N, C-alpha and C positions, 0 to 999 in steps of 0.2 A: 440193274437195267430195268427200265420201265416199259412193260408190255403195253400198258395203257397209252402212254404218249406215242409209242411207236405205231400202234394201230391208228391212232388219231392222225399222225403225220401221213400215213399211207392214205387214209380217207381224204386228206386234204388234196390228194391228187385226183380224186374222183370217187363216185359211189362204188361200193363193193358189197358182195355178200360174204357170209362167214368163211366158207371154204376158200374163196378167192383171197380174203384177207390173210388166211393162214399161208397160202401159197406165196403171196407177195411178201409176207414177213420172212419166210424161208429164203426167198430169192435175195432179199436185201440184207440178210444176216448170215448167209452162207450155210443155212440149215444147221447151225451149231447149237441152237436152242429150240428144239421142237416144241411147238405149242399144240395142245389138243383143242378140238373145236369147241368143247364145253367151256374151256377157259376163255376162248375168244368171245363166245356169246355172253358169258357172264360179264366180261369186260364191256362189251357193247351195251348191255343192259344198264350198267353203272354209268357209262358215258351218256346214255340217253337220259337217265335220271338226273344227271348233272347239267343237262341242256347243251351238251357238246356235240351230239349227233342226233339224227332223226331217222326213224325206221320208215321205209317206204312200203307200198303194197307188194305182195308177191307177184312175180312175173309169170308167164305161161309155163315155166319150168318149176315153179314153186320157190325160186330164189328170192329172198327178201334182201333188197339192197339198202344199205345204210349210207347216209350222206352226212357230211359235216355241217355244223351250223357256223354262223359268224363267230360265236363265242368259242367254238372248237378251233377254228382257224387262228384266232387270237391266242389260244392256249398252245397251239403248235409253235407259233412264232416265239412265244415266251419260253417254251421248253428249248427250242433250238438256240435261242440267244443266251440262255443261262449256262453257267458252268455246272459240272457234276461235283457235288460235294461228297467227299468220302466221310464215313462216320469217324468220330474222334476216337472211339474205343475199338477194340477188335472183337469180332465174333468168329474169328477164324478157328475152326475146330482143331486144326493141327497145332497152332500156337498154344491154344488153351490146353490141349492134351499134353503137350510137351512140358508146359509150365507146371501143370499139376503133377505129372509123372516125376519131374525133377525134385519135387518136395516130398515124395513118398518113399519110406524106407523099403528096401528090398526090390525095388523096381529096376529092371535093366534098361536104363535110359539109352545106353549105347545101342542096344538091340532095337529099340523103337526107332532111333535115328537111322540105323542101317536098313531096316525094313522099309521105312518111308523113303529113304534115298533110292532104293531099288525101284520102288513103285513110281517115284517121281521121274527117275531116269527112263523107265520104260515108257511113261506117258510122253516125256519130251522127245524120245526117239521116234515114237509114233507120229507126233506132231511134225517133226522135221522131215519125216518120210512122206507125209501126206502131200498130195498134189490136187489141184483144182479139178473136180470131176467133170466140169463142163467143157465146152469146145473153145471158148474164147477167154483165156485168163486175163486178157487186157481189156475186156468189155466191162460194162457196169456191174454185172453179177460177179464176175471174176475178181474185180477190185474189192467189192463188198466182202466176198469170201476171204480174200487175203487180209483185209483189215482185221476181221474177227480172228482169223487163224493166227496172224502175227501177234495179236494181243494175248492169245492163249499160250503161244510159244514163249513169249517174254515172261509171262507169269510163271510158267513152269521153270524157266531158267532162274528166275528170281527165287523161287522156292528152293531150288538146289543150292543156290548161294546162301540162303538163310539157314538151311540145314547144316552147311559147313560152318557157318558162323556160330550157330547154336552149339555144335559139337566143340568148337574151340573155347567158347565161353564156359561151357560146363566143365571142360578139362582144366580150366583155371581154378575150379572149385570142386575137387574130387569128393569132398565130404558134404555135398549139397543136401543130401537127404537127412542129415542129422539135425539141421537147424530149424526144421519147421514141424514140431509136434503139434498135436491139437491144442488149441488155446484154452486156458482155464478161465478166461474172461468171458462172461455171459454177454452176448450182444444185446443191444437195446432194440426195442420194437420199432418198427417203421422202416422206411427205405433207407439204404445207405446213402451217404453223401455222394454226389456225382463226382466222378474222377475227372481231373483236367489233364491227365497224362495223354500224350499223343504218340 
């Protein structure tokens, strides 16, 4: 998720100061990804450097309001009109951990799967039990909260399905750890070729 584009989109609604931007981001994302103010100001500095926002003078309370430029508004429209591209490879720590563990002798992969399944089930149960903390679940903030919350719930459900799949897949190959000893081939220098696997 892009904090940069999200803050820019909020500024497209009108000038804001740093703490106000943080509060607006929380309101619009259900407070599921807390931002610290330092991150917001670092992002604002980069947006200013790139000509997408401008910093105003401090008001009587010392608040510095930032406002979007025409280039910033164009960038917001471009972001909202574009699709989100998922990376071709995976950097998912759980998938990598399980893949490596499955190739190591003496590792209890079943134990890893069981522990992760318990943790994932606990997380899913907590997500399913969560209710919108505000007053109006059908208002704009409630709907924003539910969109993010539902995405997290569906991801947790998918993780449990994937763990079940991984367990079945590994059960088809009970001697999985035998087949991948350290290679005796010395790798060449340089970067490995890019993988096209999806």
